[in-house]
C-alpha positions as CSV (number, residue, x, y, z in Angstrom):
1,M,49.7,-1.5,88.5
2,T,50.9,-0.7,92.0
3,S,53.0,-3.1,94.0
4,A,50.0,-3.5,96.1
5,S,47.9,-4.6,93.3
6,V,50.6,-7.2,92.3
7,T,50.7,-8.6,95.8
8,A,47.1,-8.9,95.9
9,L,47.3,-10.9,92.5
10,E,50.1,-13.2,94.2
11,A,47.8,-13.6,97.2
12,H,45.0,-14.9,95.0
13,V,47.4,-17.5,93.5
14,D,48.0,-18.6,97.2
15,E,44.5,-18.9,97.8
16,A,44.0,-20.9,94.5
17,V,46.7,-23.4,95.5
18,V,44.9,-24.1,98.8
19,E,41.7,-24.2,97.4
20,R,42.5,-26.9,94.7
21,T,44.7,-29.1,96.5
22,E,42.0,-29.5,99.3
23,A,39.2,-29.7,97.0
24,T,41.1,-32.4,95.0
25,R,41.8,-34.5,98.0
26,R,38.4,-34.1,99.6
27,Y,36.5,-35.0,96.3
28,F,38.4,-38.2,95.7
29,A,38.4,-39.4,99.3
30,A,34.7,-39.3,98.9
31,E,34.3,-40.8,95.5
32,A,37.2,-43.2,95.2
33,E,35.2,-46.4,95.6
34,R,32.3,-45.4,93.2
35,V,35.1,-44.1,90.7
36,A,36.4,-47.6,90.9
37,I,33.0,-49.2,90.2
38,V,32.5,-47.0,87.2
39,C,35.8,-48.0,85.7
40,R,34.8,-51.8,86.3
41,E,31.3,-51.3,84.6
42,L,32.6,-49.2,81.8
43,A,35.3,-52.1,81.0
44,K,32.2,-54.4,80.7
45,R,30.6,-52.0,78.3
46,F,33.7,-51.8,76.1
47,V,34.2,-55.7,76.2
48,A,30.5,-55.9,75.0
49,G,31.3,-53.8,72.1
50,G,29.9,-50.6,73.5
51,R,31.4,-47.0,73.0
52,L,31.6,-44.0,75.4
53,L,29.7,-41.1,74.1
54,A,30.6,-37.8,75.7
55,V,28.0,-34.9,75.6
56,G,28.4,-31.4,77.0
57,G,25.7,-28.6,77.4
58,S,27.9,-25.7,77.5
59,P,31.2,-24.3,75.9
60,Q,33.2,-25.5,78.8
61,A,31.4,-28.9,78.9
62,W,31.9,-29.5,75.2
63,S,35.6,-29.0,75.6
64,D,35.5,-31.8,78.2
65,A,33.5,-33.9,75.8
66,H,36.2,-33.5,73.1
67,H,38.8,-34.2,75.7
68,V,37.3,-37.4,76.9
69,A,37.0,-38.6,73.2
70,V,40.7,-37.8,72.1
71,E,42.1,-39.5,75.5
72,F,40.2,-42.8,74.8
73,V,40.8,-43.1,71.2
74,H,44.2,-41.9,71.2
75,P,46.1,-43.3,74.2
76,V,49.1,-41.4,75.1
77,I,50.6,-44.0,77.4
78,V,52.6,-47.0,75.7
79,G,50.6,-50.2,75.9
80,K,47.2,-48.9,76.2
81,R,44.6,-49.9,73.7
82,A,42.5,-47.3,71.8
83,L,38.8,-47.3,72.9
84,P,35.7,-46.2,71.1
85,A,34.7,-42.7,72.3
86,A,33.1,-39.9,70.5
87,A,31.9,-36.3,71.5
88,V,28.3,-36.1,70.6
89,D,25.9,-33.2,70.3
90,T,23.2,-33.8,73.0
91,G,20.5,-33.3,70.2
92,D,22.0,-36.4,68.4
93,L,22.5,-38.7,71.3
94,A,19.2,-40.6,71.0
95,L,19.9,-41.2,67.3
96,L,23.6,-42.3,67.6
97,R,23.4,-44.2,71.1
98,S,23.4,-48.1,70.9
99,V,22.1,-50.3,73.8
100,D,25.7,-51.3,75.0
101,D,26.9,-47.7,75.0
102,A,28.0,-45.6,78.0
103,V,27.2,-41.8,78.2
104,I,29.2,-39.3,80.2
105,S,28.0,-35.6,80.8
106,F,29.4,-32.9,83.0
107,D,28.8,-30.3,85.8
108,P,28.2,-32.5,87.6
109,V,29.9,-35.5,86.0
110,T,27.3,-38.1,85.4
111,V,28.0,-41.8,83.7
112,R,25.0,-43.6,82.4
113,M,24.9,-47.2,81.4
114,Q,22.7,-50.3,81.2
115,T,23.8,-51.4,84.7
116,G,23.2,-47.9,86.4
117,E,23.9,-44.2,86.7
118,W,26.6,-42.5,88.7
119,T,26.6,-38.8,89.5
120,F,29.6,-37.2,91.0
121,G,28.4,-34.1,92.7
122,P,31.3,-31.8,93.1
123,Q,32.4,-30.6,96.5
124,A,33.0,-27.0,95.2
125,T,31.1,-24.0,94.3
126,D,33.8,-22.3,92.1
127,P,33.0,-23.5,88.6
128,F,36.5,-23.5,87.7
129,V,37.5,-25.9,90.5
130,R,34.5,-28.2,89.6
131,Q,35.8,-28.3,86.0
132,E,39.2,-29.4,87.1
133,L,37.9,-32.0,89.3
134,A,35.9,-33.4,86.5
135,E,39.0,-33.6,84.2
136,T,41.0,-35.4,86.9
137,L,37.9,-37.8,87.4
138,Y,37.6,-38.8,83.7
139,H,41.5,-39.0,83.2
140,V,41.4,-41.4,86.0
141,V,38.6,-43.5,84.8
142,W,40.6,-43.7,81.3
143,E,43.8,-44.8,83.2
144,L,42.2,-47.5,85.4
145,V,39.5,-48.8,83.0
146,H,42.1,-50.8,81.4
147,V,42.9,-52.7,84.6
148,F,39.6,-54.7,84.2
149,F,40.0,-55.9,80.7
150,E,42.5,-58.6,81.5
151,H,40.5,-59.9,84.3
152,L,37.2,-59.7,82.3
153,H,39.0,-61.8,79.7
154,G,40.2,-64.4,82.2
155,S,43.8,-63.3,82.3
156,K,45.8,-63.7,85.5
157,A,48.5,-61.3,84.6
158,G,47.6,-58.5,86.8
159,A,48.3,-55.2,85.4
160,G,51.0,-56.5,83.0
161,A,53.2,-54.3,81.2
162,S,51.5,-51.2,82.5
163,A,51.8,-52.4,86.3
164,F,53.8,-49.3,87.0
165,L,50.7,-47.3,86.5
166,Y,48.5,-49.1,89.1
167,P,49.9,-49.3,92.5
168,F,48.6,-52.3,94.6
169,L,47.4,-54.2,91.4
170,D,48.9,-57.7,91.2
171,D,47.5,-61.1,90.2
172,R,43.9,-61.2,91.2
173,G,42.5,-63.4,88.6
174,Q,38.6,-63.2,88.5
175,D,38.1,-61.5,91.7
176,L,36.7,-58.4,90.6
177,D,35.6,-57.2,94.0
178,A,39.3,-57.3,95.1
179,V,40.5,-55.6,92.0
180,T,37.8,-52.8,92.5
181,T,39.2,-52.4,95.9
182,D,42.7,-52.0,94.8
183,V,41.5,-49.7,91.9
184,A,39.8,-47.4,94.6
185,R,43.1,-47.3,96.4
186,S,44.8,-46.2,93.2
187,V,42.3,-43.6,92.5
188,L,43.3,-41.8,95.9
189,M,47.0,-42.1,95.1
190,K,46.4,-40.6,91.7
191,A,44.4,-37.8,93.3
192,D,47.3,-37.1,95.6
193,E,49.5,-36.7,92.7
194,A,47.3,-34.3,90.9
195,A,46.8,-32.2,94.0
196,A,50.7,-32.1,94.5
197,L,51.1,-31.3,90.9
198,R,48.6,-28.5,91.1
199,E,50.4,-27.1,94.1
200,Q,53.9,-27.1,92.3
201,T,52.5,-25.6,89.0
202,L,50.8,-22.5,90.7
203,G,53.2,-22.3,93.4
204,E,56.1,-21.9,91.1
205,A,54.2,-19.6,88.8
206,R,53.1,-17.3,91.7
207,G,55.0,-14.3,90.1
208,T,54.7,-15.5,86.5
209,L,50.9,-15.8,86.4
210,P,50.2,-12.3,87.8
211,D,52.7,-10.8,85.2
212,A,51.1,-12.6,82.4
213,A,47.6,-11.7,83.6
214,V,48.6,-8.0,83.8
215,A,50.0,-8.1,80.2
216,L,47.0,-10.0,78.9
217,C,44.5,-7.7,80.6
218,R,46.1,-4.6,79.1
219,A,46.2,-6.2,75.7
220,L,42.5,-7.2,75.7
221,D,41.7,-3.7,77.1
222,A,43.3,-2.1,74.2
223,G,41.3,-4.2,71.8
224,A,43.7,-7.2,71.3
225,T,42.5,-10.8,70.6
226,L,43.9,-13.7,72.6
227,Y,44.9,-16.7,70.1
228,A,44.9,-20.2,72.1
229,F,46.2,-23.5,70.5
230,G,47.5,-27.0,71.3
231,N,47.5,-30.5,70.1
232,G,45.3,-33.3,71.2
233,G,44.1,-33.1,74.6
234,S,45.8,-29.7,74.8
235,A,43.5,-28.4,71.9
236,T,40.6,-29.2,74.0
237,D,42.4,-27.2,76.7
238,A,42.7,-24.4,74.3
239,M,39.0,-24.8,73.5
240,D,38.3,-24.4,77.2
241,V,40.4,-21.3,77.5
242,V,38.8,-19.5,74.7
243,A,35.3,-20.4,76.3
244,D,36.5,-19.2,79.6
245,F,37.2,-15.8,78.0
246,R,34.3,-15.5,75.6
247,A,31.6,-16.8,78.0
248,A,33.0,-17.3,81.6
249,P,30.7,-19.4,83.7
250,Q,30.8,-16.8,86.5
251,G,29.2,-14.3,84.1
252,W,32.2,-12.0,83.6
253,E,32.4,-9.6,80.6
254,P,33.3,-11.5,77.4
255,R,36.8,-11.2,75.9
256,K,38.1,-11.5,72.4
257,A,39.6,-15.0,71.9
258,V,40.1,-17.4,69.2
259,D,40.7,-21.1,69.3
260,L,43.3,-21.9,66.4
261,A,42.5,-25.7,67.0
262,A,38.8,-25.3,66.1
263,D,38.5,-25.1,62.4
264,S,38.8,-28.6,60.9
265,A,38.9,-27.3,57.4
266,I,41.9,-24.9,58.0
267,L,43.7,-27.6,60.0
268,T,43.4,-30.6,57.3
269,A,44.1,-28.3,54.5
270,L,47.5,-27.2,56.1
271,A,48.3,-30.5,57.5
272,N,47.5,-32.1,54.1
273,D,49.1,-29.5,51.7
274,I,52.0,-28.2,53.9
275,G,52.5,-30.5,57.0
276,P,51.4,-30.2,60.8
277,Q,54.3,-28.0,61.8
278,V,52.4,-24.9,60.3
279,L,49.1,-25.5,61.7
280,F,49.1,-22.7,64.0
281,A,51.7,-20.5,62.6
282,R,50.0,-20.0,59.3
283,Q,46.7,-19.1,61.2
284,L,48.7,-16.5,63.1
285,I,50.3,-15.0,59.8
286,A,46.7,-14.5,58.6
287,L,45.0,-13.3,61.8
288,G,47.7,-12.0,64.2
289,R,48.2,-8.3,64.7
290,P,50.9,-6.5,66.9
291,G,49.5,-6.3,70.4
292,D,47.7,-9.5,70.3
293,V,48.3,-12.4,72.5
294,A,49.2,-16.0,71.7
295,L,48.7,-18.6,74.4
296,A,50.3,-22.1,73.7
297,I,49.6,-25.3,75.7
298,S,52.1,-28.2,75.3
299,T,52.6,-31.2,77.5
300,S,56.0,-31.7,76.0
301,G,57.2,-28.0,75.6
302,G,58.8,-29.3,72.4
303,S,56.0,-29.8,69.8
304,E,57.2,-28.4,66.5
305,N,54.0,-26.6,65.6
306,I,53.8,-25.0,69.0
307,I,57.4,-23.7,68.4
308,E,56.6,-22.5,65.1
309,A,53.7,-20.7,66.2
310,L,55.4,-19.0,69.1
311,S,58.3,-18.1,66.7
312,E,55.8,-16.6,64.3
313,A,53.9,-14.7,67.1
314,R,57.0,-13.0,68.2
315,R,58.0,-12.0,64.7
316,R,54.6,-10.4,64.2
317,G,54.6,-8.5,67.7
318,L,52.3,-10.7,69.6
319,A,52.9,-11.2,73.5
320,T,53.3,-14.9,74.2
321,I,52.2,-17.1,77.2
322,A,53.1,-20.9,77.3
323,L,52.0,-23.6,79.4
324,V,54.4,-26.8,79.3
325,G,54.9,-30.2,81.1
326,Y,58.2,-32.2,81.7
327,D,61.1,-29.9,82.4
328,G,59.6,-27.1,80.1
329,G,61.4,-28.5,76.9
330,R,62.7,-26.1,74.3
331,I,60.1,-23.5,75.0
332,A,61.5,-22.9,78.7
333,D,65.2,-23.8,77.8
334,E,65.4,-21.3,74.9
335,G,62.9,-18.7,76.3
336,L,60.5,-18.9,73.3
337,A,57.6,-17.3,75.2
338,D,57.3,-14.0,77.3
339,H,55.8,-16.0,80.2
340,V,56.2,-19.7,80.8
341,I,54.3,-21.8,83.3
342,V,56.1,-25.5,83.8
343,T,54.3,-28.4,85.3
344,R,57.2,-30.5,86.2
345,S,55.9,-34.1,85.4
346,D,56.3,-36.6,82.5
347,H,52.7,-38.1,83.1
348,I,50.4,-36.3,80.6
349,P,47.1,-36.7,82.4
350,R,48.5,-35.1,85.4
351,I,50.3,-32.4,83.3
352,Q,46.9,-31.4,81.5
353,E,45.1,-31.2,85.0
354,A,47.6,-28.9,86.4
355,Q,47.7,-26.9,83.3
356,A,43.9,-26.5,83.6
357,S,44.3,-25.0,87.0
358,A,47.0,-22.7,85.7
359,Y,44.7,-21.3,82.9
360,H,41.7,-21.1,85.0
361,V,43.8,-19.0,87.7
362,L,45.0,-16.9,84.8
363,R,41.4,-15.9,83.7
364,E,40.8,-15.0,87.4
365,L,43.6,-12.8,87.5
366,V,42.8,-11.1,84.2
367,E,39.5,-10.4,85.8
368,L,41.0,-9.1,88.9
369,A,43.4,-7.1,87.2
370,G,40.8,-5.3,85.0
371,R,39.2,-4.1,88.3
372,R,42.2,-2.2,89.6
């Protein structure tokens, strides 16, 4: 590409930073109070024995449904309890739903329970930005629903051991209205954190993202396949990456992409017979070809199976891209990927939200690069 073309891609990243930071703050400024109410009402459903059922009507929404399920069932913050949640096919919802269950669907995010229905209409036209706002919303709900449990059970202990996560929350006893007001203020603070981290991630990757996009575009144009992978919430992000390349909501030309976290038979066979460290490397041995591209997503930057896969990818002549959190971990320190985008935080929900912005912008840049 010419220098002018590269400059145009960098300018697109600049525009993406502004669009996303402004959209995040605007969206939650309008919705903070209703988000807090949903947290309160959802806590009541959980206390009553209900579950959260997440449904999706598109490949992207299906990745969000799985993301909701894994976040609630497998809490990544010490001290949080596991909560009953599941990703459910829309056609099975009527069969599986119980009276105390809550249901969440996407684009727009809608939460339905016995006590009401809340739709959070996005203040954005870009489908990628809408999905990023949705991810922040359900992460914030997951973080803050826990605040209400102690109050619903009669505790006067405030936020307890997790108080550092909940600004403004102290001893409120049974005053749920006061707690709800304080939770709404915490929603705004978390939205500000999300906006700032998106700005940091995309800003620092202003040069890296266009370079990665150009390399990925050339590979795909030459017939290569993109392989995406990650663990837990990052696995659902890999699912979303593949959905965006195969069936972008903007209607762009489909691109060859494979989700290495998708096949439960392969994953369980490898984990049981060998160990989780080979989950993705063994699949790259079987599927990867020189010229293909491996895209790894890791909040820590140090997961053993991610490092093994990136090493195997290089041995087999694949180009490598990594989205990592914290300080970049071993992947950044040791240069284990050709293109590394670092989200500088140790708070996993915020990392994942900024990484969603990064891979969405990467997809946009691949589309732009393909036109030049």
